[in-house]
NUSE-571870 format. One record per residue (C-alpha): residue number from 0; y, z, x. Coordinates in pm, whole numbers. Layout:
! residues N
<site><n>NUM</n><v>Y</v><w>Z</w><u>X</u></site>
...
//
This chain:
! residues 413
<site><n>0</n><v>-1040</v><w>-2467</w><u>-804</u></site>
<site><n>1</n><v>-716</v><w>-2272</w><u>-818</u></site>
<site><n>2</n><v>-836</v><w>-1954</w><u>-645</u></site>
<site><n>3</n><v>-870</v><w>-1849</w><u>-279</u></site>
<site><n>4</n><v>-995</v><w>-1560</w><u>-81</u></site>
<site><n>5</n><v>-1297</v><w>-1327</w><u>-60</u></site>
<site><n>6</n><v>-1209</v><w>-959</w><u>-87</u></site>
<site><n>7</n><v>-845</v><w>-1034</w><u>-154</u></site>
<site><n>8</n><v>-841</v><w>-1318</w><u>-405</u></site>
<site><n>9</n><v>-550</v><w>-1513</w><u>-546</u></site>
<site><n>10</n><v>-548</v><w>-1741</w><u>-844</u></site>
<site><n>11</n><v>-234</v><w>-1950</w><u>-944</u></site>
<site><n>12</n><v>-170</v><w>-2095</w><u>-1283</u></site>
<site><n>13</n><v>100</v><w>-2279</w><u>-1484</u></site>
<site><n>14</n><v>286</v><w>-2607</w><u>-1468</u></site>
<site><n>15</n><v>629</v><w>-2699</w><u>-1346</u></site>
<site><n>16</n><v>779</v><w>-2743</w><u>-1698</u></site>
<site><n>17</n><v>555</v><w>-2508</w><u>-1883</u></site>
<site><n>18</n><v>665</v><w>-2172</w><u>-2013</u></site>
<site><n>19</n><v>557</v><w>-1982</w><u>-1704</u></site>
<site><n>20</n><v>395</v><w>-2016</w><u>-1371</u></site>
<site><n>21</n><v>228</v><w>-1724</w><u>-1199</u></site>
<site><n>22</n><v>-43</v><w>-1563</w><u>-990</u></site>
<site><n>23</n><v>-331</v><w>-1320</w><u>-1026</u></site>
<site><n>24</n><v>-411</v><w>-1109</w><u>-714</u></site>
<site><n>25</n><v>-749</v><w>-929</w><u>-724</u></site>
<site><n>26</n><v>-866</v><w>-690</w><u>-456</u></site>
<site><n>27</n><v>-534</v><w>-526</w><u>-371</u></site>
<site><n>28</n><v>-602</v><w>-170</w><u>-271</u></site>
<site><n>29</n><v>-450</v><w>100</w><u>-491</u></site>
<site><n>30</n><v>-136</v><w>277</w><u>-360</u></site>
<site><n>31</n><v>64</v><w>-20</w><u>-231</u></site>
<site><n>32</n><v>437</v><w>47</w><u>-287</u></site>
<site><n>33</n><v>645</v><w>-240</w><u>-421</u></site>
<site><n>34</n><v>1007</v><w>-252</w><u>-308</u></site>
<site><n>35</n><v>1169</v><w>-488</w><u>-560</u></site>
<site><n>36</n><v>1476</v><w>-553</w><u>-335</u></site>
<site><n>37</n><v>1250</v><w>-661</w><u>-50</u></site>
<site><n>38</n><v>1042</v><w>-877</w><u>-285</u></site>
<site><n>39</n><v>1354</v><w>-1035</w><u>-431</u></site>
<site><n>40</n><v>1485</v><w>-1120</w><u>-82</u></site>
<site><n>41</n><v>1149</v><w>-1259</w><u>10</u></site>
<site><n>42</n><v>1141</v><w>-1485</w><u>-298</u></site>
<site><n>43</n><v>1501</v><w>-1590</w><u>-231</u></site>
<site><n>44</n><v>1394</v><w>-1766</w><u>87</u></site>
<site><n>45</n><v>1186</v><w>-2013</w><u>-120</u></site>
<site><n>46</n><v>1464</v><w>-2088</w><u>-367</u></site>
<site><n>47</n><v>1677</v><w>-2407</w><u>-316</u></site>
<site><n>48</n><v>1983</v><w>-2298</w><u>-128</u></site>
<site><n>49</n><v>2040</v><w>-2552</w><u>152</u></site>
<site><n>50</n><v>2164</v><w>-2917</w><u>146</u></site>
<site><n>51</n><v>1868</v><w>-3142</w><u>84</u></site>
<site><n>52</n><v>1692</v><w>-2905</w><u>-155</u></site>
<site><n>53</n><v>1654</v><w>-2954</w><u>-532</u></site>
<site><n>54</n><v>1943</v><w>-2876</w><u>-766</u></site>
<site><n>55</n><v>1698</v><w>-2716</w><u>-1002</u></site>
<site><n>56</n><v>1776</v><w>-2343</w><u>-1000</u></site>
<site><n>57</n><v>1532</v><w>-2085</w><u>-1144</u></site>
<site><n>58</n><v>1595</v><w>-1710</w><u>-1143</u></site>
<site><n>59</n><v>1243</v><w>-1640</w><u>-997</u></site>
<site><n>60</n><v>1234</v><w>-1284</w><u>-1134</u></site>
<site><n>61</n><v>882</v><w>-1155</w><u>-1108</u></site>
<site><n>62</n><v>737</v><w>-1007</w><u>-1433</u></site>
<site><n>63</n><v>450</v><w>-774</w><u>-1345</u></site>
<site><n>64</n><v>208</v><w>-774</w><u>-1643</u></site>
<site><n>65</n><v>-74</v><w>-561</w><u>-1498</u></site>
<site><n>66</n><v>-208</v><w>-379</w><u>-1195</u></site>
<site><n>67</n><v>117</v><w>-185</w><u>-1119</u></site>
<site><n>68</n><v>236</v><w>152</w><u>-1243</u></site>
<site><n>69</n><v>572</v><w>309</w><u>-1135</u></site>
<site><n>70</n><v>601</v><w>38</w><u>-865</u></site>
<site><n>71</n><v>263</v><w>135</w><u>-717</u></site>
<site><n>72</n><v>-49</v><w>-87</w><u>-731</u></site>
<site><n>73</n><v>-331</v><w>73</w><u>-936</u></site>
<site><n>74</n><v>-626</v><w>-117</w><u>-785</u></site>
<site><n>75</n><v>-663</v><w>-336</w><u>-1093</u></site>
<site><n>76</n><v>-588</v><w>-711</w><u>-1070</u></site>
<site><n>77</n><v>-213</v><w>-773</w><u>-1048</u></site>
<site><n>78</n><v>-76</v><w>-1034</w><u>-1280</u></site>
<site><n>79</n><v>277</v><w>-1176</w><u>-1210</u></site>
<site><n>80</n><v>456</v><w>-1443</w><u>-1412</u></site>
<site><n>81</n><v>777</v><w>-1639</w><u>-1352</u></site>
<site><n>82</n><v>963</v><w>-1801</w><u>-1636</u></site>
<site><n>83</n><v>1057</v><w>-2175</w><u>-1619</u></site>
<site><n>84</n><v>1397</v><w>-2197</w><u>-1783</u></site>
<site><n>85</n><v>1580</v><w>-2481</w><u>-1606</u></site>
<site><n>86</n><v>1370</v><w>-2783</w><u>-1696</u></site>
<site><n>87</n><v>1464</v><w>-3148</w><u>-1776</u></site>
<site><n>88</n><v>1156</v><w>-3318</w><u>-1890</u></site>
<site><n>89</n><v>1305</v><w>-3646</w><u>-2015</u></site>
<site><n>90</n><v>1329</v><w>-3781</w><u>-1661</u></site>
<site><n>91</n><v>950</v><w>-3818</w><u>-1639</u></site>
<site><n>92</n><v>896</v><w>-4065</w><u>-1934</u></site>
<site><n>93</n><v>873</v><w>-4381</w><u>-1722</u></site>
<site><n>94</n><v>618</v><w>-4219</w><u>-1486</u></site>
<site><n>95</n><v>354</v><w>-4233</w><u>-1765</u></site>
<site><n>96</n><v>323</v><w>-4603</w><u>-1684</u></site>
<site><n>97</n><v>450</v><w>-4624</w><u>-1326</u></site>
<site><n>98</n><v>281</v><w>-4380</w><u>-1095</u></site>
<site><n>99</n><v>495</v><w>-4270</w><u>-807</u></site>
<site><n>100</n><v>380</v><w>-4390</w><u>-463</u></site>
<site><n>101</n><v>234</v><w>-4102</w><u>-250</u></site>
<site><n>102</n><v>247</v><w>-3865</w><u>-558</u></site>
<site><n>103</n><v>-46</v><w>-3721</w><u>-753</u></site>
<site><n>104</n><v>46</v><w>-3925</w><u>-1074</u></site>
<site><n>105</n><v>-224</v><w>-4183</w><u>-1033</u></site>
<site><n>106</n><v>-509</v><w>-3961</w><u>-916</u></site>
<site><n>107</n><v>-432</v><w>-3697</w><u>-1176</u></site>
<site><n>108</n><v>-443</v><w>-3957</w><u>-1456</u></site>
<site><n>109</n><v>-775</v><w>-4072</w><u>-1344</u></site>
<site><n>110</n><v>-934</v><w>-3726</w><u>-1278</u></site>
<site><n>111</n><v>-809</v><w>-3569</w><u>-1599</u></site>
<site><n>112</n><v>-859</v><w>-3873</w><u>-1825</u></site>
<site><n>113</n><v>-483</v><w>-3902</w><u>-1895</u></site>
<site><n>114</n><v>-466</v><w>-3543</w><u>-2032</u></site>
<site><n>115</n><v>-272</v><w>-3396</w><u>-1735</u></site>
<site><n>116</n><v>83</v><w>-3266</w><u>-1767</u></site>
<site><n>117</n><v>315</v><w>-3513</w><u>-1593</u></site>
<site><n>118</n><v>649</v><w>-3341</w><u>-1643</u></site>
<site><n>119</n><v>786</v><w>-3197</w><u>-1319</u></site>
<site><n>120</n><v>461</v><w>-3282</w><u>-1151</u></site>
<site><n>121</n><v>266</v><w>-3048</w><u>-1374</u></site>
<site><n>122</n><v>11</v><w>-2838</w><u>-1193</u></site>
<site><n>123</n><v>71</v><w>-3034</w><u>-870</u></site>
<site><n>124</n><v>430</v><w>-2920</w><u>-838</u></site>
<site><n>125</n><v>570</v><w>-2709</w><u>-552</u></site>
<site><n>126</n><v>707</v><w>-2488</w><u>-832</u></site>
<site><n>127</n><v>369</v><w>-2308</w><u>-831</u></site>
<site><n>128</n><v>420</v><w>-2182</w><u>-477</u></site>
<site><n>129</n><v>659</v><w>-1911</w><u>-616</u></site>
<site><n>130</n><v>349</v><w>-1714</w><u>-719</u></site>
<site><n>131</n><v>203</v><w>-1752</w><u>-368</u></site>
<site><n>132</n><v>513</v><w>-1604</w><u>-220</u></site>
<site><n>133</n><v>490</v><w>-1298</w><u>-443</u></site>
<site><n>134</n><v>126</v><w>-1262</w><u>-352</u></site>
<site><n>135</n><v>215</v><w>-1303</w><u>15</u></site>
<site><n>136</n><v>470</v><w>-1022</w><u>-6</u></site>
<site><n>137</n><v>195</v><w>-789</w><u>-136</u></site>
<site><n>138</n><v>-53</v><w>-905</w><u>124</u></site>
<site><n>139</n><v>203</v><w>-824</w><u>396</u></site>
<site><n>140</n><v>199</v><w>-464</w><u>282</u></site>
<site><n>141</n><v>-174</v><w>-441</w><u>373</u></site>
<site><n>142</n><v>-105</v><w>-561</w><u>733</u></site>
<site><n>143</n><v>233</v><w>-404</w><u>793</u></site>
<site><n>144</n><v>181</v><w>-384</w><u>1175</u></site>
<site><n>145</n><v>130</v><w>-751</w><u>1195</u></site>
<site><n>146</n><v>446</v><w>-970</w><u>1227</u></site>
<site><n>147</n><v>446</v><w>-1318</w><u>1072</u></site>
<site><n>148</n><v>743</v><w>-1561</w><u>1126</u></site>
<site><n>149</n><v>770</v><w>-1919</w><u>1036</u></site>
<site><n>150</n><v>1067</v><w>-2156</w><u>1082</u></site>
<site><n>151</n><v>1169</v><w>-2524</w><u>1054</u></site>
<site><n>152</n><v>1108</v><w>-2673</w><u>1397</u></site>
<site><n>153</n><v>1204</v><w>-3035</w><u>1311</u></site>
<site><n>154</n><v>1322</v><w>-3239</w><u>1017</u></site>
<site><n>155</n><v>1218</v><w>-3604</w><u>1070</u></site>
<site><n>156</n><v>1215</v><w>-3636</w><u>1452</u></site>
<site><n>157</n><v>1519</v><w>-3411</w><u>1504</u></site>
<site><n>158</n><v>1560</v><w>-3048</w><u>1605</u></site>
<site><n>159</n><v>1924</v><w>-3075</w><u>1509</u></site>
<site><n>160</n><v>1875</v><w>-3248</w><u>1181</u></site>
<site><n>161</n><v>2191</v><w>-3200</w><u>971</u></site>
<site><n>162</n><v>2319</v><w>-3552</w><u>1041</u></site>
<site><n>163</n><v>1979</v><w>-3703</w><u>965</u></site>
<site><n>164</n><v>1954</v><w>-3504</w><u>646</u></site>
<site><n>165</n><v>2291</v><w>-3619</w><u>523</u></site>
<site><n>166</n><v>2189</v><w>-3975</w><u>591</u></site>
<site><n>167</n><v>1875</v><w>-3930</w><u>377</u></site>
<site><n>168</n><v>2078</v><w>-3771</w><u>96</u></site>
<site><n>169</n><v>2333</v><w>-4051</w><u>107</u></site>
<site><n>170</n><v>2061</v><w>-4311</w><u>92</u></site>
<site><n>171</n><v>1861</v><w>-4144</w><u>-184</u></site>
<site><n>172</n><v>1570</v><w>-4109</w><u>51</u></site>
<site><n>173</n><v>1360</v><w>-3813</w><u>172</u></site>
<site><n>174</n><v>1240</v><w>-3660</w><u>497</u></site>
<site><n>175</n><v>934</v><w>-3473</w><u>631</u></site>
<site><n>176</n><v>941</v><w>-3162</w><u>852</u></site>
<site><n>177</n><v>745</v><w>-2969</w><u>1112</u></site>
<site><n>178</n><v>707</v><w>-2597</w><u>1065</u></site>
<site><n>179</n><v>611</v><w>-2351</w><u>1346</u></site>
<site><n>180</n><v>445</v><w>-2011</w><u>1267</u></site>
<site><n>181</n><v>403</v><w>-1723</w><u>1509</u></site>
<site><n>182</n><v>196</v><w>-1412</w><u>1435</u></site>
<site><n>183</n><v>222</v><w>-1104</w><u>1662</u></site>
<site><n>184</n><v>36</v><w>-774</w><u>1693</u></site>
<site><n>185</n><v>-300</v><w>-918</w><u>1575</u></site>
<site><n>186</n><v>-614</v><w>-715</w><u>1657</u></site>
<site><n>187</n><v>-906</v><w>-873</w><u>1830</u></site>
<site><n>188</n><v>-1195</v><w>-966</w><u>1599</u></site>
<site><n>189</n><v>-1052</v><w>-1118</w><u>1283</u></site>
<site><n>190</n><v>-1240</v><w>-1419</w><u>1155</u></site>
<site><n>191</n><v>-1598</v><w>-1553</w><u>1156</u></site>
<site><n>192</n><v>-1763</v><w>-1841</w><u>1346</u></site>
<site><n>193</n><v>-1775</v><w>-2177</w><u>1172</u></site>
<site><n>194</n><v>-1686</v><w>-2194</w><u>804</u></site>
<site><n>195</n><v>-1478</v><w>-1875</w><u>788</u></site>
<site><n>196</n><v>-1303</v><w>-1915</w><u>1120</u></site>
<site><n>197</n><v>-932</v><w>-1827</w><u>1131</u></site>
<site><n>198</n><v>-854</v><w>-2196</w><u>1183</u></site>
<site><n>199</n><v>-1070</v><w>-2298</w><u>890</u></site>
<site><n>200</n><v>-915</v><w>-2047</w><u>651</u></site>
<site><n>201</n><v>-556</v><w>-2109</w><u>757</u></site>
<site><n>202</n><v>-604</v><w>-2482</w><u>741</u></site>
<site><n>203</n><v>-756</v><w>-2445</w><u>390</u></site>
<site><n>204</n><v>-456</v><w>-2234</w><u>285</u></site>
<site><n>205</n><v>-191</v><w>-2455</w><u>452</u></site>
<site><n>206</n><v>-328</v><w>-2772</w><u>290</u></site>
<site><n>207</n><v>-284</v><w>-2607</w><u>-48</u></site>
<site><n>208</n><v>92</v><w>-2632</w><u>-1</u></site>
<site><n>209</n><v>211</v><w>-2958</w><u>-164</u></site>
<site><n>210</n><v>298</v><w>-3224</w><u>99</u></site>
<site><n>211</n><v>123</v><w>-3064</w><u>404</u></site>
<site><n>212</n><v>-57</v><w>-3340</w><u>594</u></site>
<site><n>213</n><v>-137</v><w>-3194</w><u>938</u></site>
<site><n>214</n><v>-198</v><w>-2867</w><u>1121</u></site>
<site><n>215</n><v>-236</v><w>-2777</w><u>1487</u></site>
<site><n>216</n><v>-318</v><w>-2450</w><u>1661</u></site>
<site><n>217</n><v>-146</v><w>-2374</w><u>1988</u></site>
<site><n>218</n><v>203</v><w>-2488</w><u>2062</u></site>
<site><n>219</n><v>181</v><w>-2553</w><u>2435</u></site>
<site><n>220</n><v>-57</v><w>-2825</w><u>2575</u></site>
<site><n>221</n><v>-222</v><w>-3094</w><u>2366</u></site>
<site><n>222</n><v>-596</v><w>-3020</w><u>2354</u></site>
<site><n>223</n><v>-685</v><w>-3387</w><u>2341</u></site>
<site><n>224</n><v>-469</v><w>-3482</w><u>2637</u></site>
<site><n>225</n><v>-547</v><w>-3205</w><u>2884</u></site>
<site><n>226</n><v>-811</v><w>-3127</w><u>3145</u></site>
<site><n>227</n><v>-1012</v><w>-2816</w><u>3085</u></site>
<site><n>228</n><v>-865</v><w>-2670</w><u>3406</u></site>
<site><n>229</n><v>-521</v><w>-2719</w><u>3257</u></site>
<site><n>230</n><v>-593</v><w>-2606</w><u>2900</u></site>
<site><n>231</n><v>-813</v><w>-2296</w><u>2960</u></site>
<site><n>232</n><v>-623</v><w>-1974</w><u>2898</u></site>
<site><n>233</n><v>-684</v><w>-1735</w><u>3194</u></site>
<site><n>234</n><v>-759</v><w>-1374</w><u>3090</u></site>
<site><n>235</n><v>-549</v><w>-1138</w><u>3294</u></site>
<site><n>236</n><v>-648</v><w>-790</w><u>3175</u></site>
<site><n>237</n><v>-914</v><w>-584</w><u>2995</u></site>
<site><n>238</n><v>-735</v><w>-622</w><u>2657</u></site>
<site><n>239</n><v>-793</v><w>-996</w><u>2664</u></site>
<site><n>240</n><v>-435</v><w>-1090</w><u>2733</u></site>
<site><n>241</n><v>-409</v><w>-1450</w><u>2850</u></site>
<site><n>242</n><v>-159</v><w>-1610</w><u>3091</u></site>
<site><n>243</n><v>-110</v><w>-1907</w><u>2869</u></site>
<site><n>244</n><v>-180</v><w>-1949</w><u>2494</u></site>
<site><n>245</n><v>-306</v><w>-2309</w><u>2459</u></site>
<site><n>246</n><v>-570</v><w>-2195</w><u>2204</u></site>
<site><n>247</n><v>-306</v><w>-2038</w><u>1984</u></site>
<site><n>248</n><v>-464</v><w>-1694</w><u>1992</u></site>
<site><n>249</n><v>-795</v><w>-1799</w><u>1843</u></site>
<site><n>250</n><v>-1127</v><w>-1852</w><u>2030</u></site>
<site><n>251</n><v>-1459</v><w>-1915</w><u>1858</u></site>
<site><n>252</n><v>-1277</v><w>-1895</w><u>1528</u></site>
<site><n>253</n><v>-1189</v><w>-1534</w><u>1598</u></site>
<site><n>254</n><v>-852</v><w>-1376</w><u>1693</u></site>
<site><n>255</n><v>-837</v><w>-1279</w><u>2060</u></site>
<site><n>256</n><v>-542</v><w>-1037</w><u>2049</u></site>
<site><n>257</n><v>-279</v><w>-1278</w><u>2169</u></site>
<site><n>258</n><v>-13</v><w>-1434</w><u>1950</u></site>
<site><n>259</n><v>-141</v><w>-1663</w><u>1682</u></site>
<site><n>260</n><v>55</v><w>-1989</w><u>1699</u></site>
<site><n>261</n><v>24</v><w>-2297</w><u>1478</u></site>
<site><n>262</n><v>234</v><w>-2578</w><u>1335</u></site>
<site><n>263</n><v>214</v><w>-2785</w><u>1021</u></site>
<site><n>264</n><v>360</v><w>-3115</w><u>928</u></site>
<site><n>265</n><v>500</v><w>-3187</w><u>578</u></site>
<site><n>266</n><v>536</v><w>-3541</w><u>451</u></site>
<site><n>267</n><v>863</v><w>-3671</w><u>295</u></site>
<site><n>268</n><v>904</v><w>-3592</w><u>-74</u></site>
<site><n>269</n><v>743</v><w>-3872</w><u>-277</u></site>
<site><n>270</n><v>1012</v><w>-3867</w><u>-548</u></site>
<site><n>271</n><v>1316</v><w>-4057</w><u>-410</u></site>
<site><n>272</n><v>1612</v><w>-4208</w><u>-587</u></site>
<site><n>273</n><v>1624</v><w>-4537</w><u>-399</u></site>
<site><n>274</n><v>1457</v><w>-4851</w><u>-528</u></site>
<site><n>275</n><v>1086</v><w>-4884</w><u>-444</u></site>
<site><n>276</n><v>782</v><w>-5071</w><u>-575</u></site>
<site><n>277</n><v>479</v><w>-4945</w><u>-757</u></site>
<site><n>278</n><v>224</v><w>-5085</w><u>-1002</u></site>
<site><n>279</n><v>310</v><w>-5069</w><u>-1372</u></site>
<site><n>280</n><v>-1</v><w>-4975</w><u>-1571</u></site>
<site><n>281</n><v>166</v><w>-5106</w><u>-1888</u></site>
<site><n>282</n><v>279</v><w>-5446</w><u>-1753</u></site>
<site><n>283</n><v>-16</v><w>-5497</w><u>-1519</u></site>
<site><n>284</n><v>193</v><w>-5591</w><u>-1216</u></site>
<site><n>285</n><v>409</v><w>-5456</w><u>-938</u></site>
<site><n>286</n><v>759</v><w>-5355</w><u>-1045</u></site>
<site><n>287</n><v>1071</v><w>-5222</w><u>-886</u></site>
<site><n>288</n><v>1186</v><w>-4880</w><u>-998</u></site>
<site><n>289</n><v>1377</v><w>-4573</w><u>-895</u></site>
<site><n>290</n><v>1303</v><w>-4208</w><u>-976</u></site>
<site><n>291</n><v>1565</v><w>-4006</w><u>-1154</u></site>
<site><n>292</n><v>1556</v><w>-3627</w><u>-1163</u></site>
<site><n>293</n><v>1615</v><w>-3328</w><u>-936</u></site>
<site><n>294</n><v>1396</v><w>-3348</w><u>-634</u></site>
<site><n>295</n><v>1404</v><w>-3195</w><u>-281</u></site>
<site><n>296</n><v>1519</v><w>-3442</w><u>-18</u></site>
<site><n>297</n><v>1321</v><w>-3233</w><u>228</u></site>
<site><n>298</n><v>1072</v><w>-2981</w><u>73</u></site>
<site><n>299</n><v>994</v><w>-2863</w><u>423</u></site>
<site><n>300</n><v>1321</v><w>-2666</w><u>432</u></site>
<site><n>301</n><v>1181</v><w>-2431</w><u>174</u></site>
<site><n>302</n><v>829</v><w>-2403</w><u>317</u></site>
<site><n>303</n><v>854</v><w>-2142</w><u>596</u></site>
<site><n>304</n><v>826</v><w>-1844</w><u>359</u></site>
<site><n>305</n><v>536</v><w>-2010</w><u>182</u></site>
<site><n>306</n><v>366</v><w>-2055</w><u>520</u></site>
<site><n>307</n><v>424</v><w>-1684</w><u>599</u></site>
<site><n>308</n><v>287</v><w>-1587</w><u>259</u></site>
<site><n>309</n><v>-34</v><w>-1784</w><u>282</u></site>
<site><n>310</n><v>-84</v><w>-1666</w><u>642</u></site>
<site><n>311</n><v>-50</v><w>-1305</w><u>522</u></site>
<site><n>312</n><v>-298</v><w>-1366</w><u>243</u></site>
<site><n>313</n><v>-557</v><w>-1514</w><u>489</u></site>
<site><n>314</n><v>-508</v><w>-1232</w><u>754</u></site>
<site><n>315</n><v>-503</v><w>-951</w><u>496</u></site>
<site><n>316</n><v>-833</v><w>-1083</w><u>351</u></site>
<site><n>317</n><v>-987</v><w>-1103</w><u>699</u></site>
<site><n>318</n><v>-855</v><w>-758</w><u>778</u></site>
<site><n>319</n><v>-1019</v><w>-608</w><u>471</u></site>
<site><n>320</n><v>-1343</v><w>-790</w><u>565</u></site>
<site><n>321</n><v>-1322</v><w>-659</w><u>919</u></site>
<site><n>322</n><v>-1252</v><w>-304</w><u>792</u></site>
<site><n>323</n><v>-1563</v><w>-329</w><u>578</u></site>
<site><n>324</n><v>-1765</v><w>-452</w><u>873</u></site>
<site><n>325</n><v>-1646</v><w>-168</w><u>1099</u></site>
<site><n>326</n><v>-1720</v><w>91</w><u>831</u></site>
<site><n>327</n><v>-2059</v><w>-61</w><u>774</u></site>
<site><n>328</n><v>-2128</v><w>-65</w><u>1149</u></site>
<site><n>329</n><v>-2026</v><w>301</w><u>1171</u></site>
<site><n>330</n><v>-2266</v><w>383</w><u>882</u></site>
<site><n>331</n><v>-2542</v><w>193</w><u>1063</u></site>
<site><n>332</n><v>-2473</v><w>388</w><u>1377</u></site>
<site><n>333</n><v>-2478</v><w>720</w><u>1189</u></site>
<site><n>334</n><v>-2803</v><w>626</w><u>1018</u></site>
<site><n>335</n><v>-2960</v><w>525</w><u>1350</u></site>
<site><n>336</n><v>-2863</v><w>865</w><u>1490</u></site>
<site><n>337</n><v>-3020</v><w>1040</w><u>1186</u></site>
<site><n>338</n><v>-3338</v><w>837</w><u>1239</u></site>
<site><n>339</n><v>-3354</v><w>947</w><u>1603</u></site>
<site><n>340</n><v>-3304</v><w>1304</w><u>1505</u></site>
<site><n>341</n><v>-3575</v><w>1279</w><u>1237</u></site>
<site><n>342</n><v>-3819</v><w>1151</w><u>1496</u></site>
<site><n>343</n><v>-3730</v><w>1437</w><u>1729</u></site>
<site><n>344</n><v>-3772</v><w>1681</w><u>1440</u></site>
<site><n>345</n><v>-4117</v><w>1553</w><u>1363</u></site>
<site><n>346</n><v>-4211</v><w>1573</w><u>1735</u></site>
<site><n>347</n><v>-4094</v><w>1932</w><u>1756</u></site>
<site><n>348</n><v>-4271</v><w>2025</w><u>1430</u></site>
<site><n>349</n><v>-4595</v><w>1877</w><u>1573</u></site>
<site><n>350</n><v>-4547</v><w>2082</w><u>1888</u></site>
<site><n>351</n><v>-4483</v><w>2397</w><u>1685</u></site>
<site><n>352</n><v>-4801</v><w>2341</w><u>1480</u></site>
<site><n>353</n><v>-5002</v><w>2305</w><u>1800</u></site>
<site><n>354</n><v>-4857</v><w>2629</w><u>1935</u></site>
<site><n>355</n><v>-4920</v><w>2806</w><u>1609</u></site>
<site><n>356</n><v>-5285</v><w>2701</w><u>1620</u></site>
<site><n>357</n><v>-5322</v><w>2854</w><u>1969</u></site>
<site><n>358</n><v>-5197</v><w>3191</w><u>1837</u></site>
<site><n>359</n><v>-5510</v><w>3215</w><u>1625</u></site>
<site><n>360</n><v>-5722</v><w>3371</w><u>1906</u></site>
<site><n>361</n><v>-5462</v><w>3654</w><u>1924</u></site>
<site><n>362</n><v>-5469</v><w>3730</w><u>1552</u></site>
<site><n>363</n><v>-5634</v><w>4040</w><u>1400</u></site>
<site><n>364</n><v>-5727</v><w>4100</w><u>1046</u></site>
<site><n>365</n><v>-5421</v><w>4324</w><u>1013</u></site>
<site><n>366</n><v>-5110</v><w>4133</w><u>912</u></site>
<site><n>367</n><v>-4834</v><w>4152</w><u>1178</u></site>
<site><n>368</n><v>-4539</v><w>4254</w><u>962</u></site>
<site><n>369</n><v>-4318</v><w>4328</w><u>1256</u></site>
<site><n>370</n><v>-4343</v><w>3964</w><u>1375</u></site>
<site><n>371</n><v>-4248</v><w>3838</w><u>1030</u></site>
<site><n>372</n><v>-3945</v><w>4066</w><u>1032</u></site>
<site><n>373</n><v>-3857</v><w>3943</w><u>1387</u></site>
<site><n>374</n><v>-3868</v><w>3579</w><u>1272</u></site>
<site><n>375</n><v>-3652</v><w>3658</w><u>967</u></site>
<site><n>376</n><v>-3393</v><w>3825</w><u>1185</u></site>
<site><n>377</n><v>-3396</v><w>3531</w><u>1427</u></site>
<site><n>378</n><v>-3334</v><w>3296</w><u>1132</u></site>
<site><n>379</n><v>-3036</v><w>3503</w><u>1023</u></site>
<site><n>380</n><v>-2886</v><w>3479</w><u>1371</u></site>
<site><n>381</n><v>-2949</v><w>3106</w><u>1385</u></site>
<site><n>382</n><v>-2794</v><w>3049</w><u>1041</u></site>
<site><n>383</n><v>-2485</v><w>3243</w><u>1148</u></site>
<site><n>384</n><v>-2462</v><w>3058</w><u>1486</u></site>
<site><n>385</n><v>-2487</v><w>2713</w><u>1340</u></site>
<site><n>386</n><v>-2306</v><w>2774</w><u>1008</u></site>
<site><n>387</n><v>-2610</v><w>2721</w><u>789</u></site>
<site><n>388</n><v>-2711</v><w>2880</w><u>462</u></site>
<site><n>389</n><v>-2973</v><w>3148</w><u>540</u></site>
<site><n>390</n><v>-3165</v><w>3107</w><u>216</u></site>
<site><n>391</n><v>-3192</v><w>2732</w><u>270</u></site>
<site><n>392</n><v>-3307</v><w>2788</w><u>629</u></site>
<site><n>393</n><v>-3559</v><w>3055</w><u>514</u></site>
<site><n>394</n><v>-3719</v><w>2820</w><u>256</u></site>
<site><n>395</n><v>-3758</v><w>2549</w><u>521</u></site>
<site><n>396</n><v>-3930</v><w>2799</w><u>760</u></site>
<site><n>397</n><v>-4149</v><w>2939</w><u>489</u></site>
<site><n>398</n><v>-4284</v><w>2583</w><u>437</u></site>
<site><n>399</n><v>-4335</v><w>2534</w><u>810</u></site>
<site><n>400</n><v>-4502</v><w>2883</w><u>861</u></site>
<site><n>401</n><v>-4728</v><w>2845</w><u>558</u></site>
<site><n>402</n><v>-4840</v><w>2505</w><u>685</u></site>
<site><n>403</n><v>-4909</v><w>2661</w><u>1024</u></site>
<site><n>404</n><v>-5121</v><w>2936</w><u>867</u></site>
<site><n>405</n><v>-5313</v><w>2676</w><u>669</u></site>
<site><n>406</n><v>-5389</v><w>2479</w><u>984</u></site>
<site><n>407</n><v>-5495</v><w>2803</w><u>1164</u></site>
<site><n>408</n><v>-5754</v><w>2859</w><u>886</u></site>
<site><n>409</n><v>-5871</v><w>2498</w><u>904</u></site>
<site><n>410</n><v>-5871</v><w>2512</w><u>1285</u></site>
<site><n>411</n><v>-5686</v><w>2181</w><u>1341</u></site>
<site><n>412</n><v>-5339</v><w>2064</w><u>1436</u></site>
//
């Protein structure tokens, strides 16, 4: 499926060399302001700018088709498209018969019975992540107090990777990367145990980025290589602040109020210009070939903003779910208080009926008009004291008094 999320749901569409790619975002609250300069700068971070990224340049200008009026979200689903203008499809002809190693060519051909779009990687292309970045910008507006920052930590096995990157470019090869993400100012309580844990959802989201092969939560000690006495994060105050952050800010699948920290690993780009070997479906044997075209030497260099975007989408969805839970819990508490008051009201009504029955022995055949007038004056005072409508209060008391009179005649409470 090409959709993700519960209350805040995103769906991507399009193909790398099709007319458009885009995204539908459903569940965005009405009233979110869109700053197009901010959005443009955010999208710019995904575009190829650095050495080792693709020469393919697209304008990446978002075209809002629905859900926005005067740069404000309306509450309806938001549809955004991005035009594909700079395409060169001829480079993909040989891949019909020679699937690229470590690319989706072979599995897509099998899954879709040869009907898939091969050009530019089709629906499997990193091109589709442009819509996720736009959606991530909007998600960030829901959780403005939360800060999400991702950066390239390593390319290959190097922190200082420029020389290694130039070597890969020169040799028509590619490189993987490690990305670190840090989330600050998170509240306690986002996420659910088991299948909707914060780890589960973030992993689901991160693995939707083409090329992501691993994820780890916590950037300090290795969980599999530590003693519990070393790995446990000591709580040092009533807010749940911990001295260390080996769990990466998540315990039991739920945010604990500390910084959320995780890393992902991105594989080397499958499409490389140097000679390699694959199986020719046409010739029925292994053949040497090289891949022409415009491909990222290291797609990981463009991934940090995508990581931030998908993190924002996950956390915004969990925030909206938590908000609904809190409101629902508040409603439950209010209803419980009403139930307690109703019980007390019934108890007091029963007590009043018992007292009214006792007054029967003091009654005469003459109606006590002065008492009725006294009761009415008391009601007026009570209505004024508690800000209630007198006529409403009088009707309630008439029902109570008439019921009391009826029970006096019947002689029972």
